[in-house]
C-alpha beads as a LAMMPS data file, in Angstrom:
LAMMPS data file: protein, C-alpha beads

65 atoms
64 bonds

1 atom types
1 bond types

-500.0 500.0 xlo xhi
-500.0 500.0 ylo yhi
-500.0 500.0 zlo zhi

Masses

1 110.0

Atoms # bond

1 1 1 -21.449 6.418 7.537
2 1 1 -21.951 3.722 5.110
3 1 1 -20.426 0.481 4.232
4 1 1 -19.404 0.741 0.957
5 1 1 -16.961 3.872 1.924
6 1 1 -14.424 1.733 3.345
7 1 1 -14.807 -0.990 0.767
8 1 1 -13.954 1.567 -1.785
9 1 1 -11.261 3.032 0.002
10 1 1 -9.468 -0.481 0.517
11 1 1 -10.043 -1.124 -3.301
12 1 1 -8.739 2.314 -4.283
13 1 1 -5.718 1.641 -1.992
14 1 1 -4.940 -1.723 -3.211
15 1 1 -5.114 -0.084 -7.162
16 1 1 -2.759 2.439 -6.141
17 1 1 -0.279 -0.054 -4.577
18 1 1 -0.393 -1.939 -7.680
19 1 1 0.197 0.843 -9.874
20 1 1 3.194 1.954 -7.502
21 1 1 4.530 -2.106 -7.881
22 1 1 3.985 -1.717 -11.593
23 1 1 5.997 1.702 -11.657
24 1 1 8.736 0.402 -9.551
25 1 1 8.818 -2.605 -11.677
26 1 1 9.213 -0.118 -15.060
27 1 1 11.897 1.875 -13.264
28 1 1 13.972 -1.425 -12.211
29 1 1 13.813 -2.905 -15.506
30 1 1 15.068 0.933 -16.927
31 1 1 17.785 1.179 -14.888
32 1 1 19.863 -0.409 -11.822
33 1 1 18.524 1.530 -7.997
34 1 1 21.129 2.818 -6.250
35 1 1 21.675 1.139 -2.712
36 1 1 19.607 4.544 -1.381
37 1 1 16.902 4.029 -3.763
38 1 1 16.507 0.542 -2.925
39 1 1 16.476 0.939 0.924
40 1 1 13.485 3.802 0.168
41 1 1 11.600 1.726 -1.648
42 1 1 11.655 -1.281 0.891
43 1 1 11.031 0.954 3.740
44 1 1 8.022 2.558 1.804
45 1 1 6.464 -0.849 1.076
46 1 1 6.937 -1.871 4.886
47 1 1 5.159 1.407 5.423
48 1 1 2.305 0.605 3.162
49 1 1 2.119 -2.938 4.520
50 1 1 1.807 -1.453 8.227
51 1 1 -0.490 1.139 7.257
52 1 1 -2.992 -1.452 5.467
53 1 1 -2.598 -3.995 8.649
54 1 1 -3.475 -1.038 11.054
55 1 1 -6.912 -0.424 8.567
56 1 1 -7.703 -3.891 8.425
57 1 1 -7.561 -4.161 12.905
58 1 1 -9.176 -0.709 12.951
59 1 1 -12.176 -1.871 10.545
60 1 1 -12.686 -5.034 12.823
61 1 1 -12.703 -3.384 16.119
62 1 1 -15.171 -0.947 14.381
63 1 1 -17.291 -3.847 13.233
64 1 1 -17.159 -5.307 16.184
65 1 1 -18.288 -2.450 18.449

Bonds

1 1 1 2
2 1 2 3
3 1 3 4
4 1 4 5
5 1 5 6
6 1 6 7
7 1 7 8
8 1 8 9
9 1 9 10
10 1 10 11
11 1 11 12
12 1 12 13
13 1 13 14
14 1 14 15
15 1 15 16
16 1 16 17
17 1 17 18
18 1 18 19
19 1 19 20
20 1 20 21
21 1 21 22
22 1 22 23
23 1 23 24
24 1 24 25
25 1 25 26
26 1 26 27
27 1 27 28
28 1 28 29
29 1 29 30
30 1 30 31
31 1 31 32
32 1 32 33
33 1 33 34
34 1 34 35
35 1 35 36
36 1 36 37
37 1 37 38
38 1 38 39
39 1 39 40
40 1 40 41
41 1 41 42
42 1 42 43
43 1 43 44
44 1 44 45
45 1 45 46
46 1 46 47
47 1 47 48
48 1 48 49
49 1 49 50
50 1 50 51
51 1 51 52
52 1 52 53
53 1 53 54
54 1 54 55
55 1 55 56
56 1 56 57
57 1 57 58
58 1 58 59
59 1 59 60
60 1 60 61
61 1 61 62
62 1 62 63
63 1 63 64
64 1 64 65
């Protein structure tokens, strides 16, 4: 496995997260969110943060091996 692959994956994930945030901002400007939608978006953001954190930990542990 090459070292460039995880970097490309990280860059892709960051790009997709930025696009998702931009899309959320556009939707929020267009119409107010229901309480349910706001909760779903908030939990989705938490999940993305946890995934990113887990990937960083995995990357560090694999580098230390």
